[in-house]
MDAnalysis code that builds the backbone (N, CA, C; Angstrom):
import MDAnalysis as mda
import numpy as np

u = mda.Universe.empty(675, n_residues=225, atom_resindex=np.repeat(np.arange(225), 3), trajectory=True)
u.add_TopologyAttr("name", ["N", "CA", "C"] * 225)
u.add_TopologyAttr("resid", np.arange(1, 226))
u.add_TopologyAttr("resname", ["UNK", "UNK", "UNK", "UNK", "UNK", "UNK", "UNK", "UNK", "UNK", "UNK", "UNK", "UNK", "UNK", "UNK", "UNK", "UNK", "UNK", "UNK", "UNK", "UNK", "UNK", "UNK", "UNK", "UNK", "UNK", "UNK", "UNK", "UNK", "UNK", "UNK", "UNK", "UNK", "UNK", "UNK", "UNK", "UNK", "UNK", "UNK", "UNK", "UNK", "UNK", "UNK", "UNK", "UNK", "UNK", "UNK", "UNK", "UNK", "UNK", "UNK", "UNK", "UNK", "UNK", "UNK", "UNK", "UNK", "UNK", "UNK", "UNK", "UNK", "UNK", "UNK", "UNK", "UNK", "UNK", "UNK", "UNK", "UNK", "UNK", "UNK", "UNK", "UNK", "UNK", "UNK", "UNK", "UNK", "UNK", "UNK", "UNK", "UNK", "UNK", "UNK", "UNK", "UNK", "UNK", "UNK", "UNK", "UNK", "UNK", "UNK", "UNK", "UNK", "UNK", "UNK", "UNK", "UNK", "UNK", "UNK", "UNK", "UNK", "UNK", "UNK", "UNK", "UNK", "UNK", "UNK", "UNK", "UNK", "UNK", "UNK", "UNK", "UNK", "UNK", "UNK", "UNK", "UNK", "UNK", "UNK", "UNK", "UNK", "UNK", "UNK", "UNK", "UNK", "UNK", "UNK", "UNK", "UNK", "UNK", "UNK", "UNK", "UNK", "UNK", "UNK", "UNK", "UNK", "UNK", "UNK", "UNK", "UNK", "UNK", "UNK", "UNK", "UNK", "UNK", "UNK", "UNK", "UNK", "UNK", "UNK", "UNK", "UNK", "UNK", "UNK", "UNK", "UNK", "UNK", "UNK", "UNK", "UNK", "UNK", "UNK", "UNK", "UNK", "UNK", "UNK", "UNK", "UNK", "UNK", "UNK", "UNK", "UNK", "UNK", "UNK", "UNK", "UNK", "UNK", "UNK", "UNK", "UNK", "UNK", "UNK", "UNK", "UNK", "UNK", "UNK", "UNK", "UNK", "UNK", "UNK", "UNK", "UNK", "UNK", "UNK", "UNK", "UNK", "UNK", "UNK", "UNK", "UNK", "UNK", "UNK", "UNK", "UNK", "UNK", "UNK", "UNK", "UNK", "UNK", "UNK", "UNK", "UNK", "UNK", "UNK", "UNK", "UNK", "UNK", "UNK", "UNK", "UNK", "UNK", "UNK", "UNK", "UNK", "UNK"])
u.atoms.positions = np.array([
    [0.824, -1.194, 0.049],
    [-0.002, -0.020, 0.031],
    [0.877, 1.183, -0.004],
    [0.553, 2.191, -0.848],
    [1.359, 3.454, -0.857],
    [1.240, 4.196, 0.391],
    [2.240, 4.989, 0.796],
    [2.265, 5.821, 1.927],
    [1.059, 6.808, 1.885],
    [0.915, 7.383, 0.669],
    [-0.140, 8.456, 0.558],
    [-1.538, 7.845, 0.876],
    [-1.791, 6.603, 0.662],
    [-3.066, 6.040, 0.972],
    [-3.313, 5.855, 2.498],
    [-2.200, 5.712, 3.272],
    [-2.297, 5.653, 4.715],
    [-2.729, 7.066, 5.182],
    [-2.143, 8.064, 4.676],
    [-2.388, 9.354, 5.148],
    [-3.876, 9.811, 4.955],
    [-4.479, 9.127, 3.934],
    [-5.837, 9.518, 3.524],
    [-6.883, 9.044, 4.602],
    [-6.380, 8.320, 5.656],
    [-7.344, 7.828, 6.684],
    [-7.603, 8.768, 7.790],
    [-7.259, 10.036, 7.612],
    [-7.537, 11.055, 8.683],
    [-8.656, 11.987, 8.183],
    [-9.460, 12.387, 9.095],
    [-10.483, 13.329, 8.943],
    [-10.272, 14.519, 9.768],
    [-10.044, 15.702, 9.083],
    [-9.814, 17.035, 9.906],
    [-8.576, 16.876, 10.741],
    [-7.637, 16.044, 10.319],
    [-6.344, 15.920, 11.122],
    [-6.373, 14.904, 12.199],
    [-7.592, 14.220, 12.378],
    [-7.710, 13.293, 13.410],
    [-7.804, 11.824, 12.784],
    [-6.944, 10.886, 13.341],
    [-7.041, 9.528, 12.717],
    [-8.449, 9.014, 13.049],
    [-8.950, 8.307, 11.952],
    [-10.121, 7.543, 11.975],
    [-10.253, 6.624, 13.241],
    [-9.102, 5.989, 13.478],
    [-9.169, 5.071, 14.601],
    [-9.453, 5.650, 15.930],
    [-8.841, 6.897, 16.140],
    [-9.165, 7.637, 17.324],
    [-10.552, 8.034, 17.484],
    [-11.070, 8.589, 16.324],
    [-12.525, 8.921, 16.222],
    [-13.453, 7.707, 16.466],
    [-13.117, 6.643, 15.929],
    [-13.987, 5.394, 16.160],
    [-13.908, 5.027, 17.694],
    [-12.762, 5.167, 18.287],
    [-12.658, 4.694, 19.598],
    [-13.473, 5.590, 20.526],
    [-13.444, 6.946, 20.319],
    [-14.319, 7.794, 21.040],
    [-15.722, 7.686, 20.814],
    [-16.148, 7.265, 19.634],
    [-17.582, 6.926, 19.290],
    [-17.939, 5.697, 19.998],
    [-17.117, 4.757, 20.054],
    [-17.437, 3.513, 20.746],
    [-17.533, 3.732, 22.298],
    [-16.728, 4.565, 22.921],
    [-16.825, 4.784, 24.262],
    [-18.084, 5.555, 24.606],
    [-18.541, 6.526, 23.738],
    [-19.847, 7.171, 24.061],
    [-20.896, 6.245, 23.828],
    [-20.936, 5.485, 22.786],
    [-22.047, 4.487, 22.507],
    [-22.107, 3.528, 23.628],
    [-21.039, 3.032, 24.113],
    [-20.955, 2.032, 25.131],
    [-21.579, 2.578, 26.378],
    [-21.184, 3.860, 26.766],
    [-21.684, 4.514, 27.972],
    [-23.152, 4.569, 27.965],
    [-23.809, 4.945, 26.787],
    [-25.277, 4.908, 26.733],
    [-25.899, 3.540, 26.836],
    [-25.236, 2.495, 26.166],
    [-25.805, 1.225, 26.252],
    [-25.588, 0.607, 27.581],
    [-24.550, 0.725, 28.236],
    [-24.380, 0.252, 29.686],
    [-25.295, 1.045, 30.614],
    [-25.518, 2.266, 30.369],
    [-26.521, 2.945, 31.288],
    [-27.919, 2.419, 31.154],
    [-28.319, 2.091, 29.958],
    [-29.676, 1.643, 29.682],
    [-29.857, 0.232, 30.031],
    [-28.877, -0.660, 29.671],
    [-29.129, -2.176, 29.740],
    [-28.307, -2.744, 30.954],
    [-27.275, -2.069, 31.421],
    [-26.362, -2.677, 32.391],
    [-25.334, -3.551, 31.730],
    [-24.351, -3.952, 32.389],
    [-23.181, -4.637, 31.811],
    [-23.659, -5.974, 31.321],
    [-24.461, -6.702, 32.181],
    [-24.801, -8.080, 31.818],
    [-25.577, -8.107, 30.523],
    [-26.404, -7.224, 30.113],
    [-27.334, -7.277, 28.980],
    [-26.676, -6.565, 27.804],
    [-25.722, -5.769, 27.971],
    [-25.134, -5.058, 26.857],
    [-24.224, -5.994, 25.979],
    [-24.263, -5.748, 24.675],
    [-23.627, -6.443, 23.691],
    [-22.690, -5.646, 22.865],
    [-21.599, -6.236, 22.398],
    [-20.670, -5.558, 21.569],
    [-21.310, -5.174, 20.267],
    [-22.113, -5.966, 19.807],
    [-22.906, -5.802, 18.538],
    [-23.684, -4.533, 18.618],
    [-24.442, -4.333, 19.630],
    [-25.280, -3.071, 19.817],
    [-24.445, -1.815, 19.958],
    [-23.407, -1.988, 20.781],
    [-22.487, -0.828, 20.888],
    [-21.805, -0.442, 19.602],
    [-21.374, -1.399, 18.848],
    [-20.733, -1.093, 17.600],
    [-21.746, -0.389, 16.637],
    [-22.949, -0.944, 16.547],
    [-24.014, -0.508, 15.711],
    [-24.297, 0.972, 16.064],
    [-24.502, 1.403, 17.406],
    [-24.694, 2.690, 17.732],
    [-23.541, 3.759, 17.389],
    [-22.392, 3.161, 17.411],
    [-21.238, 3.955, 17.130],
    [-20.911, 4.033, 15.595],
    [-21.785, 3.354, 14.793],
    [-21.563, 3.331, 13.390],
    [-20.364, 2.653, 12.986],
    [-19.864, 1.639, 13.775],
    [-18.621, 0.920, 13.463],
    [-18.957, -0.637, 13.148],
    [-18.000, -1.177, 12.592],
    [-18.233, -2.648, 12.202],
    [-18.194, -3.547, 13.506],
    [-18.765, -4.726, 13.370],
    [-18.924, -5.547, 14.577],
    [-17.706, -5.876, 15.343],
    [-16.568, -5.907, 14.632],
    [-15.297, -6.296, 15.299],
    [-14.573, -5.026, 15.966],
    [-15.178, -3.851, 15.981],
    [-14.569, -2.617, 16.390],
    [-14.262, -2.834, 17.867],
    [-15.114, -3.286, 18.618],
    [-14.967, -3.253, 20.129],
    [-13.734, -4.183, 20.474],
    [-13.671, -5.333, 19.887],
    [-12.476, -6.179, 20.063],
    [-11.164, -5.453, 19.711],
    [-11.180, -4.771, 18.526],
    [-10.130, -4.111, 17.852],
    [-9.612, -3.033, 18.785],
    [-10.438, -2.145, 19.234],
    [-10.046, -0.911, 20.008],
    [-9.897, -1.116, 21.474],
    [-10.628, -2.050, 22.048],
    [-10.642, -2.265, 23.566],
    [-10.240, -3.605, 24.004],
    [-10.187, -4.479, 23.070],
    [-9.902, -5.894, 23.506],
    [-11.051, -6.718, 24.037],
    [-12.290, -6.258, 23.816],
    [-13.437, -6.924, 24.217],
    [-14.375, -6.130, 25.016],
    [-15.567, -6.556, 25.391],
    [-16.546, -5.778, 26.048],
    [-16.253, -5.553, 27.497],
    [-15.527, -6.449, 28.066],
    [-15.121, -6.274, 29.535],
    [-14.134, -5.092, 29.694],
    [-13.086, -5.119, 28.926],
    [-12.168, -3.968, 29.077],
    [-12.813, -2.640, 28.656],
    [-13.761, -2.628, 27.769],
    [-14.452, -1.502, 27.294],
    [-15.253, -1.052, 28.565],
    [-15.992, -1.937, 29.267],
    [-16.785, -1.519, 30.375],
    [-15.953, -0.868, 31.477],
    [-14.717, -1.451, 31.702],
    [-13.854, -0.881, 32.721],
    [-13.487, 0.516, 32.356],
    [-13.215, 0.670, 31.008],
    [-12.893, 2.021, 30.650],
    [-14.053, 3.035, 30.689],
    [-15.252, 2.560, 30.430],
    [-16.483, 3.351, 30.530],
    [-16.620, 3.806, 32.023],
    [-16.458, 2.843, 32.912],
    [-16.618, 3.099, 34.421],
    [-15.603, 4.317, 34.788],
    [-14.317, 4.102, 34.440],
    [-13.345, 5.159, 34.734],
    [-13.732, 6.475, 34.114],
    [-14.085, 6.491, 32.840],
    [-14.465, 7.698, 32.187],
    [-15.645, 8.408, 32.838],
    [-16.618, 7.604, 33.201],
    [-17.830, 8.055, 33.847],
    [-17.488, 8.822, 35.107],
    [-16.648, 8.243, 36.024],
    [-16.270, 8.816, 37.173],
    [-15.434, 10.173, 36.953],
    [-14.630, 10.204, 35.971],
    [-13.857, 11.314, 35.658],
    [-14.736, 12.390, 35.307],
    [-15.852, 12.223, 34.518],
    [-16.709, 13.277, 34.056],
    [-17.561, 13.758, 35.299],
    [-17.909, 12.891, 36.220],
    [-18.658, 13.394, 37.381],
    [-17.928, 14.094, 38.331],
    [-16.680, 13.570, 38.670],
    [-15.805, 14.191, 39.668],
    [-14.363, 14.238, 39.015],
    [-13.979, 15.254, 38.477],
    [-12.629, 15.460, 37.906],
    [-11.614, 15.589, 38.870],
    [-10.591, 14.930, 38.829],
    [-9.441, 14.949, 39.831],
    [-8.884, 16.324, 40.034],
    [-8.660, 17.020, 38.839],
    [-8.031, 18.321, 38.923],
    [-8.873, 19.366, 39.631],
    [-10.267, 19.214, 39.391],
    [-11.127, 20.095, 39.963],
    [-11.253, 19.774, 41.531],
    [-11.291, 18.545, 41.868],
    [-11.253, 18.269, 43.317],
    [-9.986, 18.701, 44.004],
    [-8.890, 18.560, 43.251],
    [-7.625, 18.881, 43.897],
    [-7.523, 20.388, 44.103],
    [-8.094, 21.226, 43.171],
    [-8.142, 22.675, 43.371],
    [-8.973, 23.122, 44.608],
    [-10.053, 22.322, 44.741],
    [-11.048, 22.698, 45.839],
    [-10.415, 22.329, 47.241],
    [-9.755, 21.110, 47.346],
    [-9.234, 20.838, 48.619],
    [-7.758, 21.215, 48.927],
    [-7.059, 21.776, 47.972],
    [-5.724, 22.287, 48.225],
    [-5.668, 23.738, 48.272],
    [-6.830, 24.470, 48.348],
    [-6.614, 25.957, 48.413],
    [-6.058, 26.260, 49.831],
    [-5.562, 27.467, 49.900],
    [-4.814, 27.811, 51.095],
    [-5.866, 28.429, 52.013],
    [-6.608, 27.556, 52.671],
    [-7.687, 27.883, 53.596],
    [-7.589, 27.009, 54.869],
    [-8.347, 27.431, 55.822],
    [-8.591, 26.504, 56.943],
    [-9.149, 25.155, 56.540],
    [-8.646, 24.051, 57.097],
    [-9.203, 22.752, 56.682],
    [-10.755, 22.642, 56.740],
    [-11.282, 23.322, 57.700],
    [-12.892, 23.306, 57.825],
    [-13.492, 24.052, 56.634],
    [-12.813, 25.108, 56.072],
    [-13.358, 25.778, 55.010],
    [-13.179, 24.880, 53.744],
    [-12.050, 24.165, 53.659],
    [-11.789, 23.259, 52.575],
    [-12.914, 22.174, 52.571],
    [-13.166, 21.654, 53.742],
    [-14.235, 20.641, 53.910],
    [-15.626, 21.258, 53.370],
    [-15.793, 22.476, 53.652],
    [-17.143, 23.007, 53.246],
    [-17.099, 23.123, 51.711],
    [-16.077, 23.525, 51.081],
    [-15.946, 23.606, 49.698],
    [-16.113, 22.206, 49.032],
    [-15.494, 21.215, 49.652],
    [-15.615, 19.863, 49.165],
    [-17.045, 19.413, 49.135],
    [-17.765, 19.601, 50.203],
    [-19.136, 19.214, 50.289],
    [-20.011, 19.952, 49.293],
    [-19.729, 21.308, 49.127],
    [-20.309, 22.003, 48.124],
    [-20.218, 21.492, 46.646],
    [-18.996, 21.067, 46.408],
    [-18.677, 20.438, 45.090],
    [-19.487, 19.140, 44.914],
    [-19.443, 18.293, 45.969],
    [-20.174, 17.091, 45.868],
    [-21.694, 17.209, 45.685],
    [-22.209, 18.094, 46.388],
    [-23.697, 18.381, 46.274],
    [-24.036, 18.952, 44.874],
    [-23.147, 19.798, 44.322],
    [-23.385, 20.442, 43.061],
    [-23.276, 19.332, 41.872],
    [-22.420, 18.385, 42.091],
    [-22.225, 17.267, 41.137],
    [-23.447, 16.332, 41.138],
    [-23.908, 15.868, 42.289],
    [-25.060, 14.934, 42.356],
    [-26.358, 15.564, 42.018],
    [-26.472, 16.866, 42.128],
    [-27.797, 17.499, 41.774],
    [-27.622, 18.319, 40.446],
    [-26.609, 18.120, 39.701],
    [-26.607, 18.730, 38.421],
    [-27.354, 18.095, 37.239],
    [-27.499, 18.805, 36.267],
    [-28.235, 18.138, 35.123],
    [-27.621, 16.935, 34.621],
    [-26.302, 16.911, 34.816],
    [-25.426, 15.802, 34.262],
    [-25.805, 14.464, 35.109],
    [-26.427, 14.558, 36.196],
    [-26.768, 13.422, 36.988],
    [-27.846, 12.578, 36.224],
    [-28.362, 13.110, 35.114],
    [-29.269, 12.365, 34.184],
    [-28.610, 11.776, 33.027],
    [-27.346, 11.984, 32.894],
    [-26.500, 11.550, 31.740],
    [-26.071, 10.122, 31.982],
    [-25.439, 9.513, 30.870],
    [-24.980, 8.125, 31.068],
    [-23.830, 8.016, 32.057],
    [-22.911, 8.940, 32.244],
    [-21.869, 8.594, 33.269],
    [-22.497, 8.410, 34.709],
    [-23.519, 9.296, 35.113],
    [-24.091, 9.049, 36.314],
    [-24.865, 7.663, 36.498],
    [-25.649, 7.412, 35.421],
    [-26.338, 6.277, 35.275],
    [-25.504, 4.954, 35.379],
    [-24.280, 4.980, 34.695],
    [-23.417, 3.897, 34.740],
    [-22.855, 3.694, 36.131],
    [-22.516, 4.823, 36.870],
    [-21.881, 4.674, 38.197],
    [-23.075, 4.195, 39.062],
    [-24.209, 4.662, 39.049],
    [-25.288, 4.220, 39.865],
    [-25.580, 2.696, 39.635],
    [-25.541, 2.218, 38.480],
    [-25.690, 0.834, 38.253],
    [-24.671, -0.059, 38.977],
    [-23.391, 0.533, 38.829],
    [-22.326, -0.195, 39.496],
    [-22.386, -0.179, 41.010],
    [-22.942, 0.913, 41.565],
    [-23.135, 0.953, 42.989],
    [-24.202, 0.031, 43.470],
    [-25.225, -0.102, 42.712],
    [-26.400, -0.900, 43.079],
    [-26.107, -2.400, 42.873],
    [-25.515, -2.714, 41.689],
    [-25.291, -4.001, 41.328],
    [-23.878, -4.156, 40.887],
    [-22.938, -4.267, 41.818],
    [-21.441, -4.290, 41.471],
    [-21.084, -5.450, 40.610],
    [-20.220, -5.095, 39.761],
    [-19.698, -6.160, 38.801],
    [-18.245, -6.521, 39.156],
    [-17.653, -7.650, 38.670],
    [-16.216, -7.913, 38.866],
    [-15.303, -6.885, 38.288],
    [-15.763, -5.883, 37.629],
    [-14.893, -5.093, 36.816],
    [-14.708, -3.689, 37.505],
    [-14.797, -3.650, 38.853],
    [-14.724, -2.411, 39.691],
    [-13.282, -2.046, 39.913],
    [-12.363, -2.904, 39.755],
    [-10.969, -2.714, 40.085],
    [-10.275, -1.526, 39.439],
    [-10.570, -1.384, 38.064],
    [-9.984, -0.279, 37.282],
    [-10.498, 0.981, 37.844],
    [-11.789, 1.088, 38.068],
    [-12.324, 2.282, 38.642],
    [-11.768, 2.655, 40.041],
    [-11.638, 1.652, 40.948],
    [-11.019, 1.893, 42.179],
    [-9.587, 2.404, 42.120],
    [-8.810, 1.687, 41.296],
    [-7.399, 1.989, 41.127],
    [-7.167, 3.431, 40.507],
    [-7.849, 3.610, 39.357],
    [-7.459, 4.870, 38.646],
    [-8.363, 6.098, 39.097],
    [-9.456, 5.966, 39.625],
    [-10.267, 7.070, 39.973],
    [-10.571, 7.305, 41.439],
    [-11.012, 6.229, 42.039],
    [-11.419, 6.366, 43.508],
    [-10.292, 6.523, 44.419],
    [-9.201, 5.776, 44.293],
    [-8.066, 5.838, 45.241],
    [-7.364, 7.245, 45.170],
    [-7.064, 7.794, 44.085],
    [-6.482, 9.141, 44.141],
    [-7.410, 10.205, 44.671],
    [-8.714, 10.100, 44.415],
    [-9.600, 11.095, 44.938],
    [-9.847, 10.821, 46.433],
    [-9.934, 9.627, 46.832],
    [-10.027, 9.290, 48.262],
    [-8.918, 9.842, 48.994],
    [-7.665, 9.864, 48.446],
    [-6.504, 10.387, 49.114],
    [-6.702, 11.943, 49.418],
    [-7.218, 12.650, 48.472],
    [-7.522, 14.088, 48.545],
    [-8.558, 14.347, 49.727],
    [-9.561, 13.588, 49.608],
    [-10.649, 13.832, 50.741],
    [-10.226, 13.412, 52.085],
    [-9.478, 12.241, 52.154],
    [-8.978, 11.884, 53.502],
    [-8.009, 12.909, 54.052],
    [-7.219, 13.494, 53.071],
    [-6.295, 14.511, 53.515],
    [-7.012, 15.681, 54.290],
    [-8.094, 16.174, 53.639],
    [-8.793, 17.257, 54.187],
    [-9.325, 16.850, 55.513],
    [-10.002, 15.744, 55.560],
    [-10.636, 15.277, 56.885],
    [-9.568, 15.013, 57.952],
    [-8.463, 14.415, 57.611],
    [-7.445, 14.254, 58.661],
    [-6.904, 15.538, 59.183],
    [-6.717, 16.588, 58.322],
    [-6.299, 17.812, 58.788],
    [-7.385, 18.437, 59.717],
    [-8.679, 18.291, 59.193],
    [-9.761, 18.916, 60.148],
    [-9.803, 18.205, 61.523],
    [-9.607, 16.917, 61.572],
    [-9.662, 16.191, 62.782],
    [-8.433, 16.118, 63.578],
    [-7.232, 16.464, 62.908],
    [-5.984, 16.457, 63.651],
    [-5.442, 15.133, 63.880],
    [-5.695, 14.131, 62.887],
    [-5.278, 12.742, 62.988],
    [-4.647, 12.355, 61.686],
    [-3.947, 11.239, 61.696],
    [-3.387, 10.722, 60.376],
    [-4.400, 10.376, 59.419],
    [-4.126, 10.434, 58.074],
    [-5.244, 10.010, 57.102],
    [-5.662, 8.602, 57.186],
    [-4.818, 7.766, 57.823],
    [-5.276, 6.237, 57.919],
    [-5.871, 5.970, 59.262],
    [-6.170, 7.077, 60.071],
    [-6.836, 6.792, 61.303],
    [-8.346, 6.267, 61.025],
    [-8.986, 5.268, 61.754],
    [-10.158, 4.792, 61.420],
    [-11.251, 5.895, 61.460],
    [-11.136, 6.921, 62.319],
    [-12.101, 8.009, 62.437],
    [-12.304, 8.729, 61.067],
    [-11.172, 8.749, 60.250],
    [-11.230, 9.543, 59.024],
    [-12.175, 8.758, 58.045],
    [-11.964, 7.519, 58.022],
    [-12.897, 6.659, 57.062],
    [-14.470, 6.832, 57.526],
    [-14.625, 6.829, 58.836],
    [-15.994, 7.009, 59.392],
    [-16.606, 8.355, 59.114],
    [-15.760, 9.363, 59.201],
    [-16.192, 10.712, 58.806],
    [-16.501, 10.738, 57.293],
    [-15.647, 10.079, 56.515],
    [-15.872, 10.180, 55.114],
    [-17.165, 9.557, 54.609],
    [-17.470, 8.400, 55.336],
    [-18.808, 7.735, 55.160],
    [-19.968, 8.640, 55.414],
    [-19.855, 9.482, 56.422],
    [-20.947, 10.292, 56.752],
    [-21.118, 11.404, 55.712],
    [-20.069, 11.834, 55.082],
    [-20.134, 12.817, 53.981],
    [-20.742, 12.122, 52.770],
    [-20.209, 11.044, 52.357],
    [-20.539, 10.399, 51.120],
    [-21.897, 9.780, 51.062],
    [-22.366, 9.300, 52.218],
    [-23.633, 8.624, 52.249],
    [-24.812, 9.420, 51.739],
    [-25.021, 10.581, 52.191],
    [-26.167, 11.485, 51.609],
    [-25.907, 11.803, 50.215],
    [-24.671, 12.001, 49.758],
    [-24.398, 12.299, 48.309],
    [-24.819, 11.046, 47.416],
    [-24.400, 9.854, 48.022],
    [-24.912, 8.693, 47.223],
    [-26.351, 8.604, 47.043],
    [-27.094, 8.847, 48.210],
    [-28.449, 8.778, 48.162],
    [-29.074, 9.748, 47.143],
    [-28.540, 10.961, 47.068],
    [-29.054, 11.982, 46.134],
    [-28.711, 11.506, 44.698],
    [-27.614, 10.992, 44.470],
    [-27.146, 10.444, 43.113],
    [-28.087, 9.334, 42.673],
    [-28.286, 8.410, 43.569],
    [-28.993, 7.202, 43.259],
    [-30.643, 7.450, 43.062],
    [-31.099, 8.229, 44.044],
    [-32.494, 8.154, 44.102],
    [-33.089, 9.582, 44.608],
    [-32.571, 10.665, 44.013],
    [-33.024, 11.977, 44.484],
    [-34.547, 12.159, 44.152],
    [-35.042, 11.678, 43.141],
    [-36.477, 11.951, 42.754],
    [-37.332, 11.205, 43.859],
    [-37.107, 9.919, 44.020],
    [-37.842, 9.266, 45.038],
    [-37.655, 9.794, 46.457],
    [-36.396, 10.184, 46.724],
    [-36.142, 10.732, 48.030],
    [-36.841, 12.060, 48.360],
    [-36.930, 12.855, 47.325],
    [-37.620, 14.186, 47.590],
    [-39.127, 13.950, 47.521],
    [-39.704, 12.931, 47.024],
    [-41.030, 12.701, 47.069],
    [-41.426, 12.297, 48.457],
    [-40.557, 11.655, 49.192],
    [-40.819, 11.350, 50.642],
    [-40.452, 12.531, 51.556],
    [-39.301, 13.115, 51.260],
    [-38.817, 14.153, 52.063],
    [-38.806, 15.505, 51.188],
    [-40.044, 16.021, 50.973],
    [-40.223, 17.121, 50.066],
    [-39.388, 18.398, 50.483],
    [-39.028, 18.651, 51.689],
    [-38.161, 19.733, 51.967],
    [-36.818, 19.768, 51.335],
    [-36.415, 18.590, 50.799],
    [-35.185, 18.437, 50.102],
    [-35.201, 18.783, 48.674],
    [-36.406, 18.914, 48.112],
    [-36.627, 19.230, 46.706],
    [-35.942, 20.526, 46.288],
    [-35.381, 20.457, 45.044],
    [-34.551, 21.625, 44.596],
    [-35.385, 22.936, 44.683],
    [-36.639, 22.864, 44.492],
    [-37.533, 24.031, 44.534],
    [-37.555, 24.640, 46.011],
    [-37.223, 23.799, 46.973],
    [-37.274, 24.258, 48.387],
    [-35.961, 24.575, 48.966],
    [-34.861, 23.903, 48.418],
    [-33.604, 24.126, 49.055],
    [-32.540, 24.107, 47.930],
    [-31.783, 25.260, 47.949],
    [-30.694, 25.349, 46.879],
    [-29.539, 24.494, 47.148],
    [-28.702, 24.282, 46.164],
    [-27.543, 23.497, 46.382],
    [-26.601, 24.204, 47.422],
    [-26.600, 25.421, 47.445],
    [-25.716, 26.141, 48.450],
    [-26.193, 25.917, 49.862],
    [-27.524, 26.117, 50.016],
    [-28.167, 25.777, 51.421],
    [-27.982, 24.433, 51.802],
    [-28.264, 23.468, 51.002],
    [-28.083, 22.039, 51.263],
    [-26.719, 21.672, 51.657],
    [-25.689, 22.285, 50.845],
    [-24.257, 21.944, 51.133],
    [-23.884, 22.554, 52.508],
    [-24.453, 23.752, 52.796],
    [-24.129, 24.459, 53.978],
    [-24.590, 23.588, 55.185],
    [-25.823, 23.099, 55.084],
    [-26.418, 22.330, 56.226],
    [-25.698, 21.000, 56.393],
    [-25.341, 20.373, 55.281],
    [-24.604, 19.108, 55.383],
    [-23.243, 19.363, 56.060],
    [-22.590, 20.478, 55.601],
    [-21.321, 20.886, 56.207],
    [-21.396, 21.094, 57.663],
    [-22.423, 21.841, 58.129],
    [-22.588, 22.043, 59.445],
    [-22.801, 20.767, 60.263],
    [-23.623, 19.879, 59.738],
    [-23.861, 18.622, 60.371],
    [-22.595, 17.741, 60.447],
    [-21.812, 17.801, 59.371],
    [-20.480, 17.035, 59.267],
    [-19.530, 17.475, 60.383],
    [-19.331, 18.849, 60.344],
    [-18.371, 19.502, 61.291],
    [-18.698, 19.259, 62.777],
    [-20.125, 19.284, 62.892],
    [-20.563, 19.033, 64.390],
    [-20.266, 17.582, 64.689],
    [-20.512, 16.616, 63.741],
    [-20.280, 15.237, 64.097],
    [-18.802, 14.998, 64.235],
    [-17.845, 15.631, 63.401],
    [-16.521, 15.536, 63.615],
    [-16.038, 15.960, 64.948],
    [-16.586, 17.176, 65.294],
    [-16.169, 17.708, 66.644],
    [-16.531, 16.834, 67.853],
    [-17.696, 16.112, 67.664],
    [-18.057, 15.059, 68.653],
    [-17.276, 13.834, 68.629],
    [-16.878, 13.449, 67.503],
    [-16.008, 12.257, 67.367],
    [-14.668, 12.567, 67.982],
    [-14.068, 13.741, 67.699],
    [-12.714, 14.099, 68.131],
    [-12.879, 14.185, 69.739],
    [-13.939, 14.756, 70.269],
    [-14.097, 14.965, 71.748],
    [-14.238, 13.644, 72.455],
    [-15.051, 12.636, 71.859],
    [-15.240, 11.472, 72.585],
    [-14.267, 10.350, 72.332],
    [-13.793, 10.269, 71.135],
    [-12.773, 9.280, 70.736],
    [-11.307, 9.617, 71.021],
    [-11.017, 10.876, 70.932],
    [-9.606, 11.271, 71.035],
    [-9.377, 12.163, 72.285],
    [-10.482, 12.632, 72.953],
    [-10.385, 13.495, 74.099],
    [-9.996, 14.893, 73.687],
    [-10.378, 15.274, 72.354],
    [-9.959, 16.652, 72.021],
    [-10.828, 17.747, 72.368],
])
């Protein structure tokens, strides 16, 4: 094959292969969000991406590695590491950084993007975990956990690996998970939490006050602080 014919495989300066890979990732995100990992097929994903049936194997090595990549990409879009790092590394009192962190989490789970495929894929994985969680944990969750634990440990005056830090993190994350997974149903039962009744800023401030009060009590009772 002539060298010139290889160059003709670019569109707008972007290799067709890279464009196809992106299309497959987007299509896979939508399919996994709708059908879950167990019922999704490589054929359906390729069809939606406008690619041939072998494209999933060619670009990702199969539907399982593709799902792992979709999970990681979904979490990146919901909570970007660089954004999180800026929030928690600002030159402020640890308590103020914790407030900013909670504000970020509330805005993420209550944003319009919570109806998009990244949020739906993550929710499915939380509700019905698959064996393909490891890539998400390693590439996305662990680095972000380290940032969050760092803020909490500074707020509490203990090392990041102290058990109280993980317990405080659970108290922060649990309401955010509930909002992400079932905000509509939750607000039907607890109508004062509806977006029409309480803004993101107000909700975040109340959660932060509750969290800081709980942390103060933990430190006082467990550490004698």
